[in-house]
Each structure stands twice: as C-alpha cells, then as structure tokens.
Phi, psi and omega in degrees: 000125181258124177250144179283169177300322179295320177300313184296321177297319180295319179297314180295324179297334178281348185086014179257161174255159178300323180297319179296316181294319178296323178294323177296317179296324176299323179296320176299321183288316183277336184080165180246141182288148170288156173288156180252096180289132174269315177191164175284144172284131183227173179301127181083352179222066180113338177240122181279131176245121184253143173279174185301319181297317179293321177301314180293323180299314181290323178297318179291323178303315179293317179304318183288336186250354190295332180283353179260000181231156174269140188230139171227137171260119186256119188236105171296120189218028187273349186287139170280165187272008188309312185295335179301330188249018186305315183289335178284323173300316180297320178299313181298325180285326193262333189273134176246108184299331184282342187261329182202164177282161176299321181298318178294320180298312185289331175288318181295318183269357183054050182270077182296323180296323177294320177299313179300317180299312184290321179295323183265009189311314185288347180270352180289145184294339183263003188305309184296320178296319181292317179297316179301315181291325179296318176297322181294322184274329183239101189299329181258030186307318184295337183268356181286156175294163179306311184295317181294324177300317182295321177297316180294324178298314181293320176297322178298322179294320195253333186294143183294336179265008176240237184276334172055043184303323186293340178274343182289148169296141184304325183294344182250007175285153170299122184247316185227138178251121176255181183297325187243356179194170175246133183251156174262168174297323178303314179296318181297327178294328177293313179299319178298316182300324179297332183277329185221349184239036179235154174215140180054039176074011181235134176242123178257121178238140179234116180253129172266120188227170170282134186302329182293344180259002185306313183297327179292318177294320177300316180296318180296318180295318178300323183291323186255347190306307186299315183292316181295319180294323179292316182294320187265351186053039183228140173265137185250130173249108186255129176236149178234147171217168186236152175292121186289139180300332181292350176266356176294155179237151182287144175264148179230163175283170176303341178263013175068028171261150180306130178282133184234153174283176180302325181273009172092003180281151175291154177246126175244150182229148173303143190260027177084181185289349175298336178296339183283357176302323178298322178293317178295324182295340180270355181284137178244094181202156177283322183231129179236119172272137175238127182206135182291154186300326187270000183263079180226169180225163174287167194300327185291345178256354190295322181296319180295316178299315181299323180303314182287331174295317179294325177299312179299319180292326177295320176298315179304311184296320180295310182292321180295318179301316180294318179299319180296321178297318179295320180293323175298317181293321178297328178291336180279335178078181177056054179276152175277165177298323179295320179295317179296317179298318179298317181293321179295322177296317179298314179302315184285311189273323185266327184251002179056030179274148181281129174245120184303144177299336182272003186305318182296341180267354180289156170293160181302318181297320179293320177299317180295318178297318179300313181294320178301314183294322183282325183277331184272070182221161172300153180238137172234133172248120189241128172289143176230135184251144178299141175297137173230085185121210183291130179290142176233213177295154181177209185273127180219154165275127185238140178252126181269182185296336181270000181090001178286141181247134182213159175277130181221153168266118187241132175275151182299331179294343181272358187251135179279099185282353174279344177273113186300322180296313179295320179298320179294321178296317178301316181293334183278357181299133181260345185224161175228167186267114180269009186057069184223086190239147167234127191238143170251113188246017176240152180274182186290349176262001179088009179268144178289137172290150167274101189294341180293343181278355186244023181262142171260102185297339182285355180265011168296163176215157185255133180235156177263132179227177173229151174215128184049041176079002181250144179287143173216162176251134181241148181249123176254133178294160175310129185303150185305314180259010176253248184294340177291341178244025187300325185252024170278158166283134194232135174230122176259137183227133177291132174230156183284164183298335181300339180280355184237102185222054183290155176247090180270327175233153184303330181294340177298337179291349178272351181288155187309315182295352178248006181244117181280130181252000000 
C-alpha cells in the first residue's frame, strides 16, 4: 500500500504509525475469524446462582472490607444522545401536517414508538422544560392545533436553535423527574456511587467522555456537587478522560482500499468501546466498578441495585483474596501434591480457568509455573441477566485455536450465524450481558496489571457503515468487556433484571425504573 506524504502526515497527526495502519488494512483483507462457541454459559455451568443468604453474605463482606480498599467507578459516557431520538427525526422528515393527522400517519405507518412517545409525553422528565421553550419560541403556541403543537414540541427537543437534545451527551440529558428537581444520568451515578462505590466517605468516579463536552460536565458537577455531597455525606472526586485519537482505525472501501473524502483525505473512525482499555489501564484502584452512563434508576430502586453491586464486589474480594494466598504460597515453593491439586481445583471451579488435561503429567515445577501464570491475572466478576425475548450476545464457553476453553462475553456480530451449530448455541443462551462488572486490576503484590497483555486481538470485528452515501468498512477493536478481557479470570453471576435499565431510545425513560413515584 502506497501512501502519499499528506497521508503519512495525517496518520502521524492521529498518533498512529504507518505500520499500524498497514496492519489494520491487512485485517480487512484477511478478515477476522468468528469465535468458536462450545456452549452457552448457564446456571451451574458458567453462571453462579446464589440464594438470598449467600447474596447477603457477599454484600456484607464487601461492606465490611470496603474501607480497606481503594475503589473507582468507571463510567463509559462518551456517547451523544442522537440515537435516542432516531424515530422522532424520522417523523419530522416524513410527516406532512397539511396532508394528514398524526393519528392517521402513525396508524398508516404503524409507528408504535411514536404512539408510545405521544401518549407518555407528560411523563417525560423534560416535559416542562420543552413546553416552556416551545412557548418561548412559538408565541401563539396555545392557539395551535393538537397536531401542530406536537410537531413544535418535537422540534423544540431536537432543533439546533432550540434545546438540541440529540447533540447533548447522553449523561447530561434530563433523565429522571422528582418532586423538586430533574436529574441527569450523571447525577444519578454520583448518588449510586455513594451507596456502593465509596470508601472512607469518598467516592471516586471516572467518566470517559468526548473532550468537547468537558466544560458541560464540569458545569453540571459544580451545580449539583454541594447538594449531592450533603445528602449522601460523601465527598466526590470526579475524573474525566477521552478516547484517544491513536485508537481510531482507518476506514476502507468494500475493495479494501483506503476510504477517502472528496478532497482526498483518509477517513478514520472511533474503534468502539474497546478503545477505552487504555483509559481503564490508567486507573489506580483495588476495585473498579464498570457501568454504562445510561444504566441508572430513580431513587426508590437505588438501594436494591446497590445491593447487587456490593454482592458482586464481595465475590471479587473473596476469590481474589484466596488467589493471592495461593500466589504467595507458590512464591515460597516446595508445594505438596495436595496443595497443587487444591489450587488447580480453585482455578478450575472457582475462577473458571482452563486446566490442561495434561496438567497431571507435568513436573511439579511446571505445575507451579502453570498455576502462577493462570492465577496471576486480572479478575472480572460480571452480572448476567436472564434473557427476556430474543437472545443476543452474552455469556458463552468459547474454544480457541489451541483447544483452550474459557468463559467469554460474546457479541452476536462475532458469531457465524451461517453455521447451524453455532447458531443453535446462540439460540440456547439463557442470559445476556448487561455491562455490570466489578474488576480487580492489581496483582497479589499490589502492582497494577498491564491490561493490554490480556487482550485477544483476533476478537476485533469489521462492520459495514456509510459516509456521504458511500459504503465503507470499519474496524472495531476487541470490546472492552469482550475480547479486551479475553484472558482475565472470569466469574459470571446471575443478577435480577432491575440491575439493567439502559436508555437506548427516549421511550425507555417511561419504564418504571425511570419513573419516580
């Protein structure tokens, strides 16, 4: 591949090397392998199911130990809210007020999402702000017909010269309406952190955001800081980081040539949430909670959600403590056969780690080395929710090229659906991944792991996109909780549906966990 001097300057300005870009183009040419599913992870076979007593035990374990560890809540929050309003943008483009009523339009087009939106309009947390702004922008608003008012309300939400919600970061949109104020997802994460991600009266939160929104998050924190700290008796330490440009990947045409703009420049695209591994790798904490920005609840559900977060963290601390004891013992040497057998059992049964069939034939020194390498890894404890509807990506046992079997979080895009066996395994999945993780990212000596060493680069995937009406191929890095954590020790635990409340479309704000009663 020959690049011009201008191309090379553009590549370097991104923080990338020519070698990296050429390697990315090679991936487009050779393609990436699908994962090889062995079976779905299910209750008792990859997913831990706890009774009420065990749940309370782990939650209390974390409560008792949280002041002895450093904690960070890591929140991916870089997304804009554009997709939340996709069906409303389509409505504004497609609907002709002069030709038919909104009711006729939604019946003709079978626009159920529009019906839900309009019926629930007054229950949205932004309703009063939108109505006030609509009056401000349209002087005769009260005299308009019902249909014209609804059109103006939606325009007020979306137009760039009005509230422009779709341009806002999702974390700063009005999310929940209480009796005396409206809260954002950003604010709700602070209240949540005080309940389960704080120690010694301090809560450390790290948000990954788009740099252009930094001032908006700073302003929001200044506005709410004093009140939230008073209510929670917690001091908040807020940090922000940005997805680095050097993690962007080059786009190519369907023929695997560099995709270019009209003026001949190369096109680079953000490489998905896997790019945030670098941000996570910079965190210095014993325990890291990971939760997406839009997965929050109103206050009456917050205690229940916090309980399960503490439960997951208690499991992490218990398993990590045992792993650390074994690693200390391995460092001393001269283990008995019983000790080695006990450690191998712990690795296999408690940490879901693969133990080779040939392990029993290894020399004692080789067995100890094997156990050290397998146990001295980052640990993730992940909540898993029962499927309710069509199964998608989630927890699976995966077999790699060397025959090693491991627990992985797999996205449906990584699975070859033309392979009937793989398709059947996908359909048999009983749980899905709500992005509910508690991570241990330090070793038994207290040193941070280099998380980049535990990535499976072959779990990147290629997607088809369009730009200026032309098809292109985009490369996404291994997902943060997918292939970026492929070689972590992994524990999946069943958690209830109440822990999963994402806002993918604006209508999700009408669901019970987002409505204050």
